[in-house]
All heavy atoms as TSV, in Angstrom:
chain	resi	resn	atom	element	x	y	z
A	1	MET	N	N	-12.506	-22.699	-1.229
A	1	MET	CA	C	-11.465	-23.181	-0.338
A	1	MET	C	C	-11.570	-24.698	-0.258
A	1	MET	O	O	-12.659	-25.250	-0.172
A	1	MET	CB	C	-11.655	-22.565	1.046
A	1	MET	CG	C	-10.658	-23.074	2.050
A	1	MET	SD	S	-10.819	-22.318	3.667
A	1	MET	CE	C	-12.307	-23.075	4.238
A	2	THR	N	N	-10.438	-25.343	-0.281
A	2	THR	CA	C	-10.360	-26.794	-0.161
A	2	THR	C	C	-9.486	-27.141	1.036
A	2	THR	O	O	-8.435	-26.534	1.241
A	2	THR	CB	C	-9.743	-27.415	-1.426
A	2	THR	OG1	O	-10.514	-27.006	-2.561
A	2	THR	CG2	C	-9.718	-28.916	-1.350
A	3	ASP	N	N	-9.944	-28.102	1.842
A	3	ASP	CA	C	-9.186	-28.561	3.010
A	3	ASP	C	C	-8.678	-29.964	2.726
A	3	ASP	O	O	-9.449	-30.898	2.560
A	3	ASP	CB	C	-10.090	-28.558	4.239
A	3	ASP	CG	C	-9.423	-29.122	5.478
A	3	ASP	OD1	O	-8.237	-29.480	5.438
A	3	ASP	OD2	O	-10.104	-29.206	6.516
A	4	THR	N	N	-7.359	-30.107	2.643
A	4	THR	CA	C	-6.750	-31.409	2.449
A	4	THR	C	C	-5.886	-31.709	3.667
A	4	THR	O	O	-4.792	-31.161	3.815
A	4	THR	CB	C	-5.887	-31.431	1.159
A	4	THR	OG1	O	-6.689	-31.012	0.059
A	4	THR	CG2	C	-5.332	-32.823	0.909
A	5	ASN	N	N	-6.415	-32.547	4.570
A	5	ASN	CA	C	-5.702	-32.911	5.798
A	5	ASN	C	C	-5.234	-31.687	6.578
A	5	ASN	O	O	-4.105	-31.626	7.061
A	5	ASN	CB	C	-4.511	-33.827	5.488
A	5	ASN	CG	C	-4.947	-35.123	4.850
A	5	ASN	OD1	O	-5.971	-35.695	5.240
A	5	ASN	ND2	N	-4.204	-35.599	3.880
A	6	GLY	N	N	-6.124	-30.700	6.688
A	6	GLY	CA	C	-5.797	-29.501	7.456
A	6	GLY	C	C	-5.003	-28.455	6.706
A	6	GLY	O	O	-4.669	-27.413	7.255
A	7	VAL	N	N	-4.701	-28.715	5.440
A	7	VAL	CA	C	-3.998	-27.734	4.611
A	7	VAL	C	C	-5.027	-27.112	3.675
A	7	VAL	O	O	-5.644	-27.810	2.871
A	7	VAL	CB	C	-2.855	-28.378	3.792
A	7	VAL	CG1	C	-2.205	-27.354	2.879
A	7	VAL	CG2	C	-1.841	-29.026	4.717
A	8	TYR	N	N	-5.220	-25.821	3.831
A	8	TYR	CA	C	-6.229	-25.130	3.040
A	8	TYR	C	C	-5.618	-24.554	1.775
A	8	TYR	O	O	-4.505	-24.032	1.783
A	8	TYR	CB	C	-6.862	-23.999	3.861
A	8	TYR	CG	C	-7.587	-24.518	5.081
A	8	TYR	CD1	C	-6.976	-24.534	6.325
A	8	TYR	CD2	C	-8.873	-25.014	4.972
A	8	TYR	CE1	C	-7.633	-25.027	7.441
A	8	TYR	CE2	C	-9.549	-25.510	6.081
A	8	TYR	CZ	C	-8.922	-25.513	7.312
A	8	TYR	OH	O	-9.581	-26.004	8.407
A	9	SER	N	N	-6.356	-24.666	0.681
A	9	SER	CA	C	-5.915	-24.050	-0.567
A	9	SER	C	C	-7.093	-23.274	-1.143
A	9	SER	O	O	-8.256	-23.600	-0.907
A	9	SER	CB	C	-5.418	-25.094	-1.559
A	9	SER	OG	O	-6.451	-25.996	-1.893
A	10	TYR	N	N	-6.767	-22.251	-1.886
A	10	TYR	CA	C	-7.765	-21.353	-2.437
A	10	TYR	C	C	-7.615	-21.332	-3.947
A	10	TYR	O	O	-6.509	-21.268	-4.465
A	10	TYR	CB	C	-7.580	-19.948	-1.856
A	10	TYR	CG	C	-7.691	-19.957	-0.344
A	10	TYR	CD1	C	-6.585	-20.241	0.450
A	10	TYR	CD2	C	-8.899	-19.707	0.269
A	10	TYR	CE1	C	-6.687	-20.279	1.829
A	10	TYR	CE2	C	-9.011	-19.739	1.649
A	10	TYR	CZ	C	-7.904	-20.024	2.422
A	10	TYR	OH	O	-8.010	-20.069	3.784
A	11	ALA	N	N	-8.725	-21.386	-4.647
A	11	ALA	CA	C	-8.698	-21.451	-6.105
A	11	ALA	C	C	-9.305	-20.175	-6.685
A	11	ALA	O	O	-10.397	-20.187	-7.245
A	11	ALA	CB	C	-9.457	-22.679	-6.590
A	12	TRP	N	N	-8.596	-19.087	-6.533
A	12	TRP	CA	C	-9.059	-17.825	-7.114
A	12	TRP	C	C	-8.499	-17.745	-8.514
A	12	TRP	O	O	-7.307	-17.660	-8.723
A	12	TRP	CB	C	-8.563	-16.641	-6.290
A	12	TRP	CG	C	-9.002	-16.700	-4.876
A	12	TRP	CD1	C	-8.206	-16.893	-3.785
A	12	TRP	CD2	C	-10.322	-16.579	-4.368
A	12	TRP	NE1	N	-8.956	-16.890	-2.638
A	12	TRP	CE2	C	-10.271	-16.700	-2.972
A	12	TRP	CE3	C	-11.563	-16.383	-4.963
A	12	TRP	CZ2	C	-11.392	-16.621	-2.158
A	12	TRP	CZ3	C	-12.677	-16.306	-4.151
A	12	TRP	CH2	C	-12.588	-16.425	-2.774
A	13	SER	N	N	-9.383	-17.767	-9.492
A	13	SER	CA	C	-8.902	-17.758	-10.864
A	13	SER	C	C	-8.698	-16.348	-11.403
A	13	SER	O	O	-7.814	-16.127	-12.217
A	13	SER	CB	C	-9.867	-18.524	-11.767
A	13	SER	OG	O	-11.171	-17.969	-11.682
A	14	THR	N	N	-9.510	-15.396	-10.960
A	14	THR	CA	C	-9.394	-14.035	-11.482
A	14	THR	C	C	-9.763	-13.031	-10.396
A	14	THR	O	O	-10.412	-13.367	-9.409
A	14	THR	CB	C	-10.348	-13.808	-12.664
A	14	THR	OG1	O	-11.701	-13.916	-12.200
A	14	THR	CG2	C	-10.105	-14.792	-13.799
A	15	GLN	N	N	-9.394	-11.792	-10.619
A	15	GLN	CA	C	-9.809	-10.719	-9.714
A	15	GLN	C	C	-11.324	-10.584	-9.729
A	15	GLN	O	O	-11.939	-10.323	-8.691
A	15	GLN	CB	C	-9.166	-9.401	-10.132
A	15	GLN	CG	C	-7.673	-9.378	-9.933
A	15	GLN	CD	C	-7.037	-8.091	-10.440
A	15	GLN	OE1	O	-7.699	-7.225	-11.001
A	15	GLN	NE2	N	-5.737	-7.979	-10.247
A	16	GLU	N	N	-11.919	-10.777	-10.880
A	16	GLU	CA	C	-13.373	-10.695	-10.994
A	16	GLU	C	C	-14.059	-11.770	-10.154
A	16	GLU	O	O	-15.102	-11.519	-9.556
A	16	GLU	CB	C	-13.811	-10.809	-12.463
A	16	GLU	CG	C	-13.443	-9.612	-13.317
A	16	GLU	CD	C	-11.981	-9.616	-13.778
A	16	GLU	OE1	O	-11.277	-10.654	-13.643
A	16	GLU	OE2	O	-11.529	-8.569	-14.254
A	17	ALA	N	N	-13.483	-12.967	-10.098
A	17	ALA	CA	C	-14.051	-14.049	-9.290
A	17	ALA	C	C	-13.992	-13.698	-7.802
A	17	ALA	O	O	-14.937	-13.962	-7.059
A	17	ALA	CB	C	-13.325	-15.361	-9.561
A	18	ILE	N	N	-12.888	-13.097	-7.384
A	18	ILE	CA	C	-12.766	-12.671	-5.989
A	18	ILE	C	C	-13.810	-11.601	-5.693
A	18	ILE	O	O	-14.533	-11.671	-4.684
A	18	ILE	CB	C	-11.351	-12.131	-5.691
A	18	ILE	CG1	C	-10.315	-13.249	-5.799
A	18	ILE	CG2	C	-11.304	-11.483	-4.317
A	18	ILE	CD1	C	-8.885	-12.761	-5.751
A	19	ALA	N	N	-13.923	-10.610	-6.569
A	19	ALA	CA	C	-14.877	-9.530	-6.369
A	19	ALA	C	C	-16.307	-10.056	-6.329
A	19	ALA	O	O	-17.090	-9.695	-5.443
A	19	ALA	CB	C	-14.726	-8.481	-7.465
A	20	GLN	N	N	-16.657	-10.916	-7.267
A	20	GLN	CA	C	-18.025	-11.431	-7.336
A	20	GLN	C	C	-18.381	-12.258	-6.112
A	20	GLN	O	O	-19.456	-12.106	-5.543
A	20	GLN	CB	C	-18.243	-12.258	-8.605
A	20	GLN	CG	C	-19.683	-12.713	-8.775
A	20	GLN	CD	C	-20.661	-11.549	-8.850
A	20	GLN	OE1	O	-20.531	-10.687	-9.709
A	20	GLN	NE2	N	-21.631	-11.508	-7.964
A	21	SER	N	N	-17.492	-13.131	-5.676
A	21	SER	CA	C	-17.803	-13.966	-4.516
A	21	SER	C	C	-17.892	-13.117	-3.251
A	21	SER	O	O	-18.699	-13.402	-2.357
A	21	SER	CB	C	-16.779	-15.089	-4.356
A	21	SER	OG	O	-15.504	-14.561	-4.046
A	22	THR	N	N	-17.097	-12.057	-3.180
A	22	THR	CA	C	-17.147	-11.174	-2.022
A	22	THR	C	C	-18.462	-10.415	-1.967
A	22	THR	O	O	-19.135	-10.385	-0.931
A	22	THR	CB	C	-15.971	-10.179	-2.044
A	22	THR	OG1	O	-14.756	-10.923	-2.024
A	22	THR	CG2	C	-16.018	-9.234	-0.870
A	23	VAL	N	N	-18.853	-9.807	-3.074
A	23	VAL	CA	C	-20.098	-9.045	-3.107
A	23	VAL	C	C	-21.290	-9.966	-2.860
A	23	VAL	O	O	-22.213	-9.615	-2.117
A	23	VAL	CB	C	-20.244	-8.272	-4.430
A	23	VAL	CG1	C	-21.628	-7.647	-4.550
A	23	VAL	CG2	C	-19.170	-7.202	-4.531
A	24	THR	N	N	-21.263	-11.153	-3.430
A	24	THR	CA	C	-22.341	-12.118	-3.185
A	24	THR	C	C	-22.427	-12.448	-1.697
A	24	THR	O	O	-23.516	-12.468	-1.120
A	24	THR	CB	C	-22.124	-13.399	-4.007
A	24	THR	OG1	O	-22.166	-13.059	-5.402
A	24	THR	CG2	C	-23.183	-14.446	-3.703
A	25	GLY	N	N	-21.286	-12.677	-1.072
A	25	GLY	CA	C	-21.272	-12.965	0.359
A	25	GLY	C	C	-21.791	-11.806	1.187
A	25	GLY	O	O	-22.571	-12.000	2.129
A	26	TRP	N	N	-21.371	-10.582	0.842
A	26	TRP	CA	C	-21.860	-9.405	1.568
A	26	TRP	C	C	-23.366	-9.254	1.405
A	26	TRP	O	O	-24.080	-8.981	2.358
A	26	TRP	CB	C	-21.161	-8.149	1.077
A	26	TRP	CG	C	-19.759	-7.982	1.555
A	26	TRP	CD1	C	-19.163	-8.587	2.627
A	26	TRP	CD2	C	-18.754	-7.145	0.971
A	26	TRP	NE1	N	-17.859	-8.180	2.737
A	26	TRP	CE2	C	-17.581	-7.289	1.744
A	26	TRP	CE3	C	-18.737	-6.292	-0.120
A	26	TRP	CZ2	C	-16.414	-6.608	1.453
A	26	TRP	CZ3	C	-17.575	-5.617	-0.416
A	26	TRP	CH2	C	-16.422	-5.773	0.368
A	27	MET	N	N	-23.865	-9.428	0.196
A	27	MET	CA	C	-25.299	-9.241	-0.039
A	27	MET	C	C	-26.138	-10.364	0.567
A	27	MET	O	O	-27.316	-10.176	0.851
A	27	MET	CB	C	-25.582	-9.094	-1.536
A	27	MET	CG	C	-24.960	-7.832	-2.137
A	27	MET	SD	S	-25.412	-6.300	-1.281
A	27	MET	CE	C	-27.084	-6.078	-1.876
A	28	ASP	N	N	-25.542	-11.515	0.800
A	28	ASP	CA	C	-26.237	-12.617	1.468
A	28	ASP	C	C	-26.208	-12.485	2.992
A	28	ASP	O	O	-26.852	-13.266	3.692
A	28	ASP	CB	C	-25.631	-13.966	1.068
A	28	ASP	CG	C	-25.981	-14.373	-0.354
A	28	ASP	OD1	O	-26.907	-13.770	-0.943
A	28	ASP	OD2	O	-25.326	-15.288	-0.883
A	29	SER	N	N	-25.467	-11.528	3.502
A	29	SER	CA	C	-25.359	-11.277	4.945
A	29	SER	C	C	-26.265	-10.102	5.297
A	29	SER	O	O	-26.116	-9.006	4.743
A	29	SER	CB	C	-23.914	-10.930	5.301
A	29	SER	OG	O	-23.843	-10.280	6.550
A	30	ALA	N	N	-27.209	-10.311	6.211
A	30	ALA	CA	C	-28.168	-9.259	6.562
A	30	ALA	C	C	-27.476	-7.966	7.000
A	30	ALA	O	O	-27.848	-6.868	6.564
A	30	ALA	CB	C	-29.116	-9.753	7.649
A	31	GLY	N	N	-26.460	-8.068	7.841
A	31	GLY	CA	C	-25.766	-6.883	8.328
A	31	GLY	C	C	-25.005	-6.147	7.248
A	31	GLY	O	O	-25.076	-4.916	7.136
A	32	HIS	N	N	-24.262	-6.901	6.431
A	32	HIS	CA	C	-23.514	-6.274	5.337
A	32	HIS	C	C	-24.468	-5.643	4.320
A	32	HIS	O	O	-24.257	-4.530	3.848
A	32	HIS	CB	C	-22.616	-7.295	4.638
A	32	HIS	CG	C	-21.408	-7.677	5.419
A	32	HIS	ND1	N	-21.396	-8.760	6.261
A	32	HIS	CD2	C	-20.184	-7.118	5.498
A	32	HIS	CE1	C	-20.205	-8.851	6.828
A	32	HIS	NE2	N	-19.434	-7.863	6.380
A	33	ARG	N	N	-25.516	-6.379	3.998
A	33	ARG	CA	C	-26.500	-5.878	3.024
A	33	ARG	C	C	-27.112	-4.564	3.499
A	33	ARG	O	O	-27.251	-3.602	2.727
A	33	ARG	CB	C	-27.581	-6.919	2.781
A	33	ARG	CG	C	-28.592	-6.514	1.742
A	33	ARG	CD	C	-29.650	-7.628	1.570
A	33	ARG	NE	N	-30.568	-7.280	0.529
A	33	ARG	CZ	C	-30.386	-7.533	-0.755
A	33	ARG	NH1	N	-29.309	-8.182	-1.155
A	33	ARG	NH2	N	-31.266	-7.174	-1.656
A	34	LYS	N	N	-27.465	-4.513	4.782
A	34	LYS	CA	C	-28.057	-3.296	5.343
A	34	LYS	C	C	-27.092	-2.123	5.208
A	34	LYS	O	O	-27.484	-1.026	4.807
A	34	LYS	CB	C	-28.419	-3.520	6.808
A	34	LYS	CG	C	-29.066	-2.325	7.463
A	34	LYS	CD	C	-29.414	-2.619	8.909
A	34	LYS	CE	C	-29.975	-1.372	9.589
A	34	LYS	NZ	N	-30.236	-1.632	11.018
A	35	ASN	N	N	-25.827	-2.327	5.534
A	35	ASN	CA	C	-24.831	-1.259	5.415
A	35	ASN	C	C	-24.647	-0.810	3.971
A	35	ASN	O	O	-24.543	0.384	3.678
A	35	ASN	CB	C	-23.480	-1.705	5.978
A	35	ASN	CG	C	-23.468	-1.747	7.480
A	35	ASN	OD1	O	-24.260	-1.090	8.147
A	35	ASN	ND2	N	-22.569	-2.531	8.030
A	36	ILE	N	N	-24.598	-1.757	3.056
A	36	ILE	CA	C	-24.382	-1.433	1.646
A	36	ILE	C	C	-25.552	-0.622	1.082
A	36	ILE	O	O	-25.361	0.321	0.320
A	36	ILE	CB	C	-24.155	-2.711	0.817
A	36	ILE	CG1	C	-22.797	-3.331	1.179
A	36	ILE	CG2	C	-24.250	-2.449	-0.676
A	36	ILE	CD1	C	-22.591	-4.740	0.661
A	37	LEU	N	N	-26.763	-0.982	1.476
A	37	LEU	CA	C	-27.947	-0.358	0.898
A	37	LEU	C	C	-28.422	0.895	1.629
A	37	LEU	O	O	-29.302	1.594	1.128
A	37	LEU	CB	C	-29.087	-1.383	0.816
A	37	LEU	CG	C	-28.820	-2.582	-0.092
A	37	LEU	CD1	C	-29.992	-3.550	-0.052
A	37	LEU	CD2	C	-28.526	-2.132	-1.516
A	38	THR	N	N	-27.859	1.191	2.794
A	38	THR	CA	C	-28.295	2.374	3.533
A	38	THR	C	C	-27.895	3.650	2.806
A	38	THR	O	O	-26.868	3.700	2.129
A	38	THR	CB	C	-27.747	2.390	4.974
A	38	THR	OG1	O	-28.358	3.472	5.676
A	38	THR	CG2	C	-26.248	2.573	4.998
A	39	THR	N	N	-28.711	4.670	2.939
A	39	THR	CA	C	-28.395	5.964	2.329
A	39	THR	C	C	-27.620	6.863	3.289
A	39	THR	O	O	-27.259	7.978	2.927
A	39	THR	CB	C	-29.683	6.677	1.875
A	39	THR	OG1	O	-30.547	6.853	3.006
A	39	THR	CG2	C	-30.394	5.867	0.796
A	40	THR	N	N	-27.339	6.381	4.494
A	40	THR	CA	C	-26.601	7.156	5.487
A	40	THR	C	C	-25.185	7.441	5.029
A	40	THR	O	O	-24.640	8.513	5.283
A	40	THR	CB	C	-26.553	6.393	6.831
A	40	THR	OG1	O	-27.891	6.135	7.247
A	40	THR	CG2	C	-25.822	7.181	7.887
A	41	PHE	N	N	-24.580	6.496	4.366
A	41	PHE	CA	C	-23.194	6.621	3.944
A	41	PHE	C	C	-23.104	7.226	2.550
A	41	PHE	O	O	-23.847	6.847	1.654
A	41	PHE	CB	C	-22.497	5.265	3.965
A	41	PHE	CG	C	-22.580	4.574	5.294
A	41	PHE	CD1	C	-23.339	3.427	5.458
A	41	PHE	CD2	C	-21.917	5.092	6.394
A	41	PHE	CE1	C	-23.423	2.796	6.684
A	41	PHE	CE2	C	-21.997	4.472	7.630
A	41	PHE	CZ	C	-22.751	3.323	7.778
A	42	GLY	N	N	-22.182	8.164	2.373
A	42	GLY	CA	C	-22.022	8.819	1.084
A	42	GLY	C	C	-20.936	8.202	0.221
A	42	GLY	O	O	-20.892	8.408	-0.988
A	43	SER	N	N	-20.040	7.457	0.853
A	43	SER	CA	C	-18.963	6.829	0.086
A	43	SER	C	C	-18.434	5.616	0.840
A	43	SER	O	O	-18.793	5.386	1.993
A	43	SER	CB	C	-17.832	7.823	-0.182
A	43	SER	OG	O	-17.317	8.312	1.031
A	44	GLU	N	N	-17.594	4.866	0.173
A	44	GLU	CA	C	-17.004	3.688	0.788
A	44	GLU	C	C	-15.611	3.469	0.225
A	44	GLU	O	O	-15.268	3.971	-0.837
A	44	GLU	CB	C	-17.849	2.440	0.551
A	44	GLU	CG	C	-17.843	1.985	-0.900
A	44	GLU	CD	C	-18.590	0.698	-1.129
A	44	GLU	OE1	O	-18.197	-0.343	-0.571
A	44	GLU	OE2	O	-19.565	0.734	-1.886
A	45	GLY	N	N	-14.839	2.714	0.957
A	45	GLY	CA	C	-13.531	2.300	0.500
A	45	GLY	C	C	-13.402	0.802	0.685
A	45	GLY	O	O	-13.921	0.242	1.645
A	46	ILE	N	N	-12.765	0.147	-0.257
A	46	ILE	CA	C	-12.578	-1.298	-0.185
A	46	ILE	C	C	-11.087	-1.589	-0.293
A	46	ILE	O	O	-10.409	-1.077	-1.181
A	46	ILE	CB	C	-13.348	-2.032	-1.296
A	46	ILE	CG1	C	-14.850	-1.789	-1.139
A	46	ILE	CG2	C	-13.033	-3.525	-1.293
A	46	ILE	CD1	C	-15.696	-2.351	-2.249
A	47	GLY	N	N	-10.595	-2.396	0.634
A	47	GLY	CA	C	-9.201	-2.804	0.609
A	47	GLY	C	C	-9.099	-4.303	0.414
A	47	GLY	O	O	-9.884	-5.061	0.989
A	48	VAL	N	N	-8.154	-4.743	-0.396
A	48	VAL	CA	C	-7.956	-6.167	-0.685
A	48	VAL	C	C	-6.483	-6.505	-0.525
A	48	VAL	O	O	-5.620	-5.780	-1.016
A	48	VAL	CB	C	-8.394	-6.521	-2.124
A	48	VAL	CG1	C	-8.184	-8.003	-2.408
A	48	VAL	CG2	C	-9.837	-6.116	-2.374
A	49	ALA	N	N	-6.211	-7.597	0.187
A	49	ALA	CA	C	-4.841	-8.084	0.324
A	49	ALA	C	C	-4.850	-9.595	0.132
A	49	ALA	O	O	-5.755	-10.281	0.609
A	49	ALA	CB	C	-4.276	-7.740	1.695
A	50	ILE	N	N	-3.877	-10.098	-0.586
A	50	ILE	CA	C	-3.735	-11.547	-0.775
A	50	ILE	C	C	-2.430	-11.952	-0.110
A	50	ILE	O	O	-1.354	-11.488	-0.470
A	50	ILE	CB	C	-3.744	-11.934	-2.257
A	50	ILE	CG1	C	-5.056	-11.466	-2.900
A	50	ILE	CG2	C	-3.561	-13.445	-2.417
A	50	ILE	CD1	C	-5.138	-11.688	-4.388
A	51	ALA	N	N	-2.546	-12.826	0.889
A	51	ALA	CA	C	-1.390	-13.268	1.664
A	51	ALA	C	C	-0.574	-14.295	0.877
A	51	ALA	O	O	-1.029	-14.840	-0.135
A	51	ALA	CB	C	-1.858	-13.867	2.993
A	52	SER	N	N	0.613	-14.564	1.369
A	52	SER	CA	C	1.500	-15.511	0.690
A	52	SER	C	C	0.922	-16.924	0.639
A	52	SER	O	O	1.296	-17.725	-0.221
A	52	SER	CB	C	2.867	-15.538	1.367
A	52	SER	OG	O	2.737	-15.939	2.717
A	53	ASP	N	N	-0.027	-17.239	1.550
A	53	ASP	CA	C	-0.674	-18.561	1.518
A	53	ASP	C	C	-1.982	-18.539	0.721
A	53	ASP	O	O	-2.788	-19.447	0.816
A	53	ASP	CB	C	-0.917	-19.074	2.938
A	53	ASP	CG	C	-1.854	-18.177	3.730
A	53	ASP	OD1	O	-2.297	-17.125	3.206
A	53	ASP	OD2	O	-2.143	-18.516	4.891
A	54	ASP	N	N	-2.173	-17.479	-0.081
A	54	ASP	CA	C	-3.327	-17.304	-0.969
A	54	ASP	C	C	-4.630	-16.955	-0.266
A	54	ASP	O	O	-5.673	-16.898	-0.908
A	54	ASP	CB	C	-3.549	-18.517	-1.880
A	54	ASP	CG	C	-2.463	-18.671	-2.927
A	54	ASP	OD1	O	-1.839	-17.644	-3.273
A	54	ASP	OD2	O	-2.239	-19.797	-3.388
A	55	LYS	N	N	-4.602	-16.701	1.032
A	55	LYS	CA	C	-5.804	-16.218	1.700
A	55	LYS	C	C	-6.065	-14.795	1.233
A	55	LYS	O	O	-5.139	-14.005	1.061
A	55	LYS	CB	C	-5.650	-16.238	3.215
A	55	LYS	CG	C	-5.674	-17.614	3.806
A	55	LYS	CD	C	-5.572	-17.540	5.309
A	55	LYS	CE	C	-5.527	-18.937	5.904
A	55	LYS	NZ	N	-5.348	-18.893	7.366
A	56	VAL	N	N	-7.336	-14.493	1.010
A	56	VAL	CA	C	-7.724	-13.165	0.561
A	56	VAL	C	C	-8.414	-12.451	1.709
A	56	VAL	O	O	-9.341	-12.986	2.320
A	56	VAL	CB	C	-8.669	-13.249	-0.660
A	56	VAL	CG1	C	-9.116	-11.871	-1.108
A	56	VAL	CG2	C	-7.997	-13.996	-1.806
A	57	TYR	N	N	-7.939	-11.247	2.012
A	57	TYR	CA	C	-8.515	-10.425	3.067
A	57	TYR	C	C	-9.132	-9.194	2.412
A	57	TYR	O	O	-8.457	-8.499	1.640
A	57	TYR	CB	C	-7.437	-10.007	4.070
A	57	TYR	CG	C	-6.839	-11.173	4.802
A	57	TYR	CD1	C	-5.704	-11.820	4.325
A	57	TYR	CD2	C	-7.415	-11.651	5.971
A	57	TYR	CE1	C	-5.160	-12.902	4.990
A	57	TYR	CE2	C	-6.884	-12.723	6.641
A	57	TYR	CZ	C	-5.745	-13.350	6.155
A	57	TYR	OH	O	-5.218	-14.426	6.812
A	58	ILE	N	N	-10.406	-8.957	2.706
A	58	ILE	CA	C	-11.112	-7.820	2.108
A	58	ILE	C	C	-11.854	-7.072	3.208
A	58	ILE	O	O	-12.510	-7.679	4.050
A	58	ILE	CB	C	-12.106	-8.291	1.026
A	58	ILE	CG1	C	-11.356	-9.096	-0.036
A	58	ILE	CG2	C	-12.842	-7.115	0.423
A	58	ILE	CD1	C	-12.251	-9.753	-1.055
A	59	THR	N	N	-11.733	-5.751	3.177
A	59	THR	CA	C	-12.440	-4.924	4.134
A	59	THR	C	C	-13.204	-3.848	3.367
A	59	THR	O	O	-12.793	-3.426	2.289
A	59	THR	CB	C	-11.494	-4.288	5.162
A	59	THR	OG1	O	-12.257	-3.588	6.136
A	59	THR	CG2	C	-10.500	-3.351	4.511
A	60	GLU	N	N	-14.315	-3.438	3.941
A	60	GLU	CA	C	-15.139	-2.404	3.342
A	60	GLU	C	C	-15.437	-1.379	4.429
A	60	GLU	O	O	-15.948	-1.727	5.495
A	60	GLU	CB	C	-16.436	-3.033	2.815
A	60	GLU	CG	C	-17.348	-2.094	2.107
A	60	GLU	CD	C	-18.548	-2.826	1.511
A	60	GLU	OE1	O	-18.971	-3.855	2.039
A	60	GLU	OE2	O	-19.069	-2.333	0.503
A	61	ASP	N	N	-15.080	-0.134	4.179
A	61	ASP	CA	C	-15.296	0.944	5.146
A	61	ASP	C	C	-16.268	1.962	4.560
A	61	ASP	O	O	-16.099	2.399	3.430
A	61	ASP	CB	C	-13.975	1.633	5.500
A	61	ASP	CG	C	-13.007	0.680	6.200
A	61	ASP	OD1	O	-13.457	-0.057	7.079
A	61	ASP	OD2	O	-11.820	0.691	5.833
A	62	PHE	N	N	-17.258	2.315	5.360
A	62	PHE	CA	C	-18.266	3.282	4.924
A	62	PHE	C	C	-18.051	4.611	5.616
A	62	PHE	O	O	-17.699	4.663	6.795
A	62	PHE	CB	C	-19.666	2.762	5.271
A	62	PHE	CG	C	-20.023	1.497	4.575
A	62	PHE	CD1	C	-19.787	0.266	5.166
A	62	PHE	CD2	C	-20.587	1.520	3.305
A	62	PHE	CE1	C	-20.126	-0.899	4.519
A	62	PHE	CE2	C	-20.915	0.359	2.657
A	62	PHE	CZ	C	-20.687	-0.861	3.258
A	63	CYS	N	N	-18.279	5.692	4.892
A	63	CYS	CA	C	-18.207	7.021	5.505
A	63	CYS	C	C	-19.154	7.976	4.804
A	63	CYS	O	O	-19.723	7.691	3.804
A	63	CYS	CB	C	-16.791	7.572	5.485
A	63	CYS	SG	S	-15.895	7.365	3.956
């Protein structure tokens, strides 16, 4: 993300880049990492949305 005078822009070059940066961020977060690595959950769902201003929203649900 780049901030130019309060205007944010995002430089996502590929779907793989979005996926990799997201997983890296989750694994660098103690809470997310714990959820991902727990054996309590048998499956997960991931949702991705890209807004018209290029913001990427990603959610991960465990069940």
